[in-house]
MDAnalysis code that builds the backbone (N, CA, C; Angstrom):
import MDAnalysis as mda
import numpy as np

u = mda.Universe.empty(366, n_residues=122, atom_resindex=np.repeat(np.arange(122), 3), trajectory=True)
u.add_TopologyAttr("name", ["N", "CA", "C"] * 122)
u.add_TopologyAttr("resid", np.arange(1, 123))
u.add_TopologyAttr("resname", ["MET", "GLU", "THR", "LYS", "THR", "PHE", "ALA", "GLU", "TYR", "ILE", "ALA", "ASP", "GLU", "ARG", "SER", "ARG", "ILE", "LEU", "GLY", "LEU", "LYS", "ARG", "GLU", "TYR", "GLU", "GLN", "GLN", "ILE", "ARG", "ASP", "ILE", "GLU", "GLU", "GLN", "ILE", "ALA", "ALA", "LEU", "ASP", "ARG", "GLU", "MET", "VAL", "ALA", "ILE", "LEU", "GLN", "TYR", "GLU", "ARG", "THR", "VAL", "SER", "GLY", "SER", "ARG", "ASN", "VAL", "SER", "GLY", "ASN", "ARG", "ARG", "THR", "GLN", "ILE", "LEU", "LYS", "LEU", "VAL", "GLN", "ALA", "GLN", "PRO", "GLY", "ILE", "ARG", "ARG", "LYS", "ALA", "ILE", "CYS", "GLU", "GLY", "LEU", "GLY", "ILE", "ASP", "VAL", "LYS", "SER", "ASN", "LYS", "ALA", "GLN", "SER", "VAL", "SER", "VAL", "ALA", "LEU", "THR", "LYS", "LEU", "VAL", "GLN", "ASP", "GLY", "GLU", "ILE", "ARG", "ARG", "ASP", "GLU", "SER", "ARG", "ALA", "TYR", "TYR", "PRO", "THR", "ARG"])
u.atoms.positions = np.array([
    [-43.827, 28.270, 2.492],
    [-42.878, 27.499, 1.721],
    [-43.024, 27.862, 0.261],
    [-41.892, 28.112, -0.332],
    [-41.877, 28.550, -1.731],
    [-41.751, 27.350, -2.646],
    [-42.539, 27.279, -3.676],
    [-42.519, 26.187, -4.628],
    [-41.630, 26.568, -5.804],
    [-40.759, 25.645, -6.181],
    [-39.846, 25.887, -7.310],
    [-40.585, 25.655, -8.618],
    [-40.218, 26.457, -9.581],
    [-40.747, 26.213, -10.919],
    [-39.923, 25.114, -11.552],
    [-40.453, 24.564, -12.610],
    [-39.719, 23.509, -13.317],
    [-38.386, 24.032, -13.847],
    [-38.348, 25.248, -14.334],
    [-37.117, 25.862, -14.856],
    [-36.073, 25.995, -13.745],
    [-36.519, 26.351, -12.531],
    [-35.585, 26.458, -11.410],
    [-35.053, 25.082, -11.005],
    [-35.934, 24.089, -11.043],
    [-35.529, 22.719, -10.738],
    [-34.457, 22.259, -11.731],
    [-34.662, 22.508, -13.018],
    [-33.699, 22.128, -14.064],
    [-32.382, 22.868, -13.856],
    [-32.435, 24.137, -13.521],
    [-31.212, 24.917, -13.287],
    [-30.439, 24.356, -12.101],
    [-31.160, 23.991, -11.032],
    [-30.505, 23.397, -9.859],
    [-29.860, 22.055, -10.202],
    [-30.550, 21.230, -10.985],
    [-30.007, 19.927, -11.397],
    [-28.768, 20.107, -12.268],
    [-28.844, 21.068, -13.195],
    [-27.687, 21.346, -14.053],
    [-26.480, 21.722, -13.189],
    [-26.710, 22.580, -12.214],
    [-25.639, 23.026, -11.325],
    [-25.077, 21.848, -10.518],
    [-25.952, 20.992, -10.003],
    [-25.525, 19.824, -9.226],
    [-24.703, 18.870, -10.086],
    [-25.178, 18.595, -11.296],
    [-24.483, 17.672, -12.196],
    [-23.124, 18.233, -12.600],
    [-23.065, 19.508, -12.941],
    [-21.778, 20.114, -13.317],
    [-20.803, 20.102, -12.144],
    [-21.299, 20.329, -10.932],
    [-20.433, 20.272, -9.744],
    [-19.853, 18.882, -9.532],
    [-20.713, 17.849, -9.668],
    [-20.234, 16.469, -9.534],
    [-19.230, 16.132, -10.634],
    [-19.511, 16.591, -11.843],
    [-18.604, 16.314, -12.964],
    [-17.224, 16.918, -12.690],
    [-17.179, 18.169, -12.229],
    [-15.888, 18.808, -11.906],
    [-15.161, 18.035, -10.802],
    [-15.920, 17.599, -9.808],
    [-15.332, 16.839, -8.699],
    [-14.728, 15.523, -9.204],
    [-15.456, 14.802, -10.039],
    [-14.969, 13.525, -10.576],
    [-13.779, 13.733, -11.507],
    [-13.822, 14.785, -12.298],
    [-12.685, 15.065, -13.185],
    [-11.429, 15.353, -12.375],
    [-11.569, 16.045, -11.254],
    [-10.423, 16.314, -10.388],
    [-9.897, 15.012, -9.781],
    [-10.813, 14.135, -9.383],
    [-10.396, 12.841, -8.843],
    [-9.631, 12.041, -9.896],
    [-10.094, 12.103, -11.140],
    [-9.398, 11.400, -12.234],
    [-7.996, 11.963, -12.411],
    [-7.858, 13.300, -12.408],
    [-6.524, 13.914, -12.547],
    [-5.610, 13.478, -11.402],
    [-6.155, 13.450, -10.188],
    [-5.353, 13.028, -9.027],
    [-4.889, 11.581, -9.184],
    [-5.781, 10.713, -9.618],
    [-5.427, 9.305, -9.801],
    [-4.412, 9.152, -10.920],
    [-4.580, 9.902, -12.023],
    [-3.608, 9.831, -13.121],
    [-2.221, 10.275, -12.657],
    [-2.165, 11.285, -11.788],
    [-0.877, 11.717, -11.235],
    [-0.263, 10.608, -10.375],
    [-1.085, 9.917, -9.602],
    [-0.588, 8.823, -8.779],
    [-0.078, 7.675, -9.651],
    [-0.786, 7.380, -10.723],
    [-0.354, 6.321, -11.641],
    [0.967, 6.704, -12.300],
    [1.091, 7.969, -12.715],
    [2.340, 8.428, -13.326],
    [3.502, 8.295, -12.338],
    [3.254, 8.605, -11.082],
    [4.302, 8.468, -10.062],
    [4.703, 7.001, -9.903],
    [3.720, 6.105, -9.919],
    [4.016, 4.669, -9.824],
    [4.801, 4.194, -11.044],
    [4.444, 4.697, -12.230],
    [5.184, 4.341, -13.444],
    [6.642, 4.778, -13.340],
    [6.866, 5.985, -12.806],
    [8.247, 6.454, -12.635],
    [9.013, 5.568, -11.664],
    [8.357, 5.147, -10.592],
    [9.000, 4.250, -9.633],
    [9.337, 2.909, -10.275],
    [8.427, 2.397, -11.114],
    [8.669, 1.114, -11.772],
    [9.847, 1.223, -12.741],
    [9.942, 2.318, -13.471],
    [11.081, 2.524, -14.371],
    [12.380, 2.540, -13.571],
    [12.368, 3.206, -12.432],
    [13.566, 3.258, -11.594],
    [13.950, 1.861, -11.110],
    [12.963, 1.064, -10.743],
    [13.242, -0.305, -10.293],
    [13.838, -1.129, -11.431],
    [13.259, -1.018, -12.621],
    [13.776, -1.769, -13.771],
    [15.199, -1.354, -14.102],
    [15.481, -0.049, -14.048],
    [16.843, 0.419, -14.304],
    [17.800, -0.117, -13.249],
    [17.375, -0.125, -12.008],
    [18.210, -0.668, -10.944],
    [18.499, -2.147, -11.191],
    [17.465, -2.916, -11.534],
    [17.651, -4.345, -11.771],
    [18.603, -4.597, -12.934],
    [18.488, -3.803, -13.999],
    [19.415, -3.962, -15.125],
    [20.842, -3.638, -14.710],
    [20.989, -2.601, -13.898],
    [22.318, -2.210, -13.445],
    [22.930, -3.299, -12.571],
    [22.144, -3.826, -11.657],
    [22.634, -4.861, -10.747],
    [22.981, -6.136, -11.506],
    [22.143, -6.508, -12.471],
    [22.394, -7.750, -13.211],
    [23.509, -7.571, -14.233],
    [23.806, -6.319, -14.563],
    [24.890, -6.056, -15.513],
    [24.516, -6.384, -16.943],
    [23.244, -6.569, -17.219],
    [22.844, -6.874, -18.591],
    [21.841, -5.855, -19.076],
    [21.754, -5.789, -20.372],
    [20.768, -4.917, -20.988],
    [19.760, -5.787, -21.710],
    [18.531, -5.384, -21.668],
    [17.511, -6.094, -22.420],
    [17.495, -5.563, -23.843],
    [17.609, -6.467, -24.778],
    [17.538, -6.072, -26.174],
    [16.076, -5.857, -26.496],
    [15.824, -4.838, -27.264],
    [14.425, -4.538, -27.559],
    [13.774, -5.712, -28.263],
    [12.544, -5.964, -27.908],
    [11.791, -7.049, -28.525],
    [11.681, -6.863, -30.019],
    [11.632, -5.619, -30.450],
    [11.523, -5.324, -31.870],
    [12.769, -5.801, -32.615],
    [13.933, -5.539, -32.082],
    [15.192, -5.958, -32.708],
    [15.251, -7.479, -32.776],
    [14.875, -8.120, -31.675],
    [14.872, -9.594, -31.650],
    [13.931, -10.148, -32.700],
    [12.759, -9.541, -32.826],
    [11.777, -9.992, -33.817],
    [12.326, -9.835, -35.219],
    [12.968, -8.704, -35.478],
    [13.547, -8.461, -36.806],
    [14.618, -9.507, -37.123],
    [15.473, -9.776, -36.165],
    [16.542, -10.761, -36.371],
    [15.947, -12.146, -36.600],
    [14.983, -12.509, -35.789],
    [14.345, -13.816, -35.927],
    [13.715, -13.973, -37.307],
    [13.073, -12.938, -37.806],
    [12.470, -12.993, -39.146],
    [13.530, -13.176, -40.225],
    [14.659, -12.485, -40.072],
    [15.746, -12.632, -41.044],
    [16.295, -14.056, -41.042],
    [16.491, -14.616, -39.864],
    [17.028, -15.979, -39.762],
    [16.033, -16.988, -40.350],
    [14.759, -16.778, -40.106],
    [13.753, -17.683, -40.657],
    [13.654, -17.560, -42.177],
    [13.831, -16.352, -42.675],
    [13.735, -16.135, -44.120],
    [14.974, -16.638, -44.858],
    [16.126, -16.605, -44.171],
    [17.389, -16.993, -44.800],
    [18.178, -17.921, -43.877],
    [17.755, -19.163, -43.730],
    [18.509, -20.083, -42.873],
    [19.979, -20.144, -43.316],
    [20.876, -20.133, -42.341],
    [22.303, -20.152, -42.645],
    [22.888, -18.747, -42.760],
    [22.094, -17.741, -42.413],
    [22.554, -16.349, -42.500],
    [23.593, -16.092, -41.416],
    [24.530, -15.219, -41.732],
    [25.588, -14.863, -40.775],
    [25.332, -13.482, -40.190],
    [26.053, -13.163, -39.145],
    [25.879, -11.898, -38.436],
    [26.017, -10.700, -39.361],
    [27.007, -10.706, -40.230],
    [27.227, -9.570, -41.133],
    [26.003, -9.348, -42.021],
    [25.445, -10.419, -42.544],
    [24.263, -10.295, -43.401],
    [23.043, -9.848, -42.590],
    [22.980, -10.267, -41.337],
    [21.886, -9.820, -40.473],
    [21.994, -8.313, -40.253],
    [23.193, -7.851, -39.952],
    [23.405, -6.410, -39.764],
    [23.022, -5.648, -41.033],
    [23.468, -6.154, -42.168],
    [23.134, -5.495, -43.432],
    [21.631, -5.497, -43.658],
    [20.975, -6.602, -43.317],
    [19.527, -6.694, -43.469],
    [18.779, -5.716, -42.584],
    [19.388, -5.365, -41.460],
    [18.787, -4.409, -40.538],
    [19.232, -2.977, -40.824],
    [20.141, -2.830, -41.799],
    [20.647, -1.498, -42.124],
    [21.622, -0.965, -41.096],
    [22.376, -1.866, -40.478],
    [23.335, -1.494, -39.428],
    [24.748, -1.724, -39.943],
    [25.615, -0.749, -39.743],
    [27.020, -0.888, -40.110],
    [27.669, -1.899, -39.166],
    [28.379, -2.861, -39.742],
    [28.978, -3.943, -38.960],
    [29.973, -3.427, -37.931],
    [30.572, -2.283, -38.194],
    [31.588, -1.749, -37.286],
    [31.017, -0.747, -36.285],
    [29.704, -0.547, -36.274],
    [29.094, 0.428, -35.370],
    [28.760, -0.201, -34.020],
    [28.415, 0.650, -33.081],
    [27.999, 0.167, -31.755],
    [26.703, -0.622, -31.829],
    [25.849, -0.287, -32.785],
    [24.580, -0.999, -32.917],
    [24.815, -2.456, -33.307],
    [25.919, -2.734, -33.989],
    [26.226, -4.120, -34.369],
    [26.435, -4.973, -33.119],
    [26.937, -4.363, -32.057],
    [27.114, -5.086, -30.800],
    [25.767, -5.527, -30.257],
    [24.739, -4.675, -30.416],
    [23.417, -5.051, -29.930],
    [22.859, -6.226, -30.727],
    [23.251, -6.343, -31.991],
    [22.838, -7.491, -32.798],
    [23.483, -8.755, -32.240],
    [24.770, -8.671, -31.900],
    [25.464, -9.827, -31.317],
    [24.813, -10.252, -30.008],
    [24.469, -9.283, -29.183],
    [23.816, -9.582, -27.906],
    [22.473, -10.258, -28.160],
    [21.706, -9.723, -29.109],
    [20.397, -10.298, -29.422],
    [20.540, -11.712, -29.969],
    [21.531, -11.938, -30.830],
    [21.760, -13.276, -31.381],
    [22.091, -14.269, -30.268],
    [22.970, -13.860, -29.370],
    [23.342, -14.727, -28.246],
    [22.121, -15.068, -27.402],
    [21.300, -14.064, -27.125],
    [20.101, -14.280, -26.316],
    [19.111, -15.188, -27.042],
    [18.947, -14.998, -28.350],
    [18.042, -15.849, -29.129],
    [18.516, -17.305, -29.127],
    [19.842, -17.507, -29.202],
    [20.399, -18.868, -29.140],
    [20.157, -19.458, -27.753],
    [20.428, -18.682, -26.707],
    [20.226, -19.148, -25.336],
    [18.765, -19.504, -25.074],
    [17.865, -18.739, -25.659],
    [16.429, -18.973, -25.463],
    [15.887, -20.087, -26.356],
    [16.751, -20.637, -27.219],
    [16.322, -21.726, -28.084],
    [15.503, -21.286, -29.289],
    [15.496, -20.006, -29.572],
    [14.736, -19.488, -30.718],
    [15.461, -19.779, -32.036],
    [16.796, -19.725, -31.988],
    [17.628, -20.015, -33.158],
    [18.804, -20.863, -32.696],
    [19.554, -21.425, -33.666],
    [20.770, -22.163, -33.320],
    [21.903, -21.673, -34.218],
    [23.120, -21.916, -33.766],
    [24.301, -21.497, -34.513],
    [25.179, -22.713, -34.728],
    [25.695, -22.877, -35.942],
    [26.582, -24.013, -36.202],
    [28.043, -23.582, -36.083],
    [28.953, -24.530, -36.373],
    [30.383, -24.260, -36.233],
    [30.874, -23.146, -37.154],
    [30.196, -22.960, -38.276],
    [30.625, -21.927, -39.229],
    [30.048, -20.549, -38.879],
    [29.394, -20.454, -37.716],
    [28.796, -19.218, -37.215],
    [27.613, -18.746, -38.056],
    [26.937, -19.686, -38.655],
    [25.718, -19.382, -39.391],
    [24.536, -19.655, -38.466],
    [23.473, -18.896, -38.629],
    [22.307, -19.013, -37.764],
    [21.138, -19.650, -38.500],
    [20.414, -20.514, -37.770],
    [19.283, -21.262, -38.334],
    [18.108, -21.188, -37.358],
    [16.897, -21.205, -37.883],
    [15.730, -21.248, -36.986],
    [15.625, -22.634, -36.352],
    [15.114, -22.700, -35.158],
    [14.942, -24.004, -34.503],
    [13.545, -24.563, -34.744],
    [12.658, -23.755, -35.244],
    [11.285, -24.227, -35.486],
    [10.961, -24.208, -36.946],
])
């Protein structure tokens, strides 16, 4: 029976550890690919749900910006909100502001009076 030197033992351990590391890294890549596939499926489901419901979700960022404007300037109107966001009132983006305002009113975040001015509810 041949006895290994300490240097040979270290070389064998290095080889074993590097082999395990490569194996685990491959497993991580495989799992990341599976997660990416699940993410794609979830996006498809969300798009389907939006299509079926016929509504679009306004970005949370836009809603937050609008809410801050209304809180800073109670009684602000849609045109001033658009201007505050740097959006042309006659553009397609102005429609998204209207949608966001309607949703914020429905959610009780803001209120609108008869003169079409918006106020914070809190």
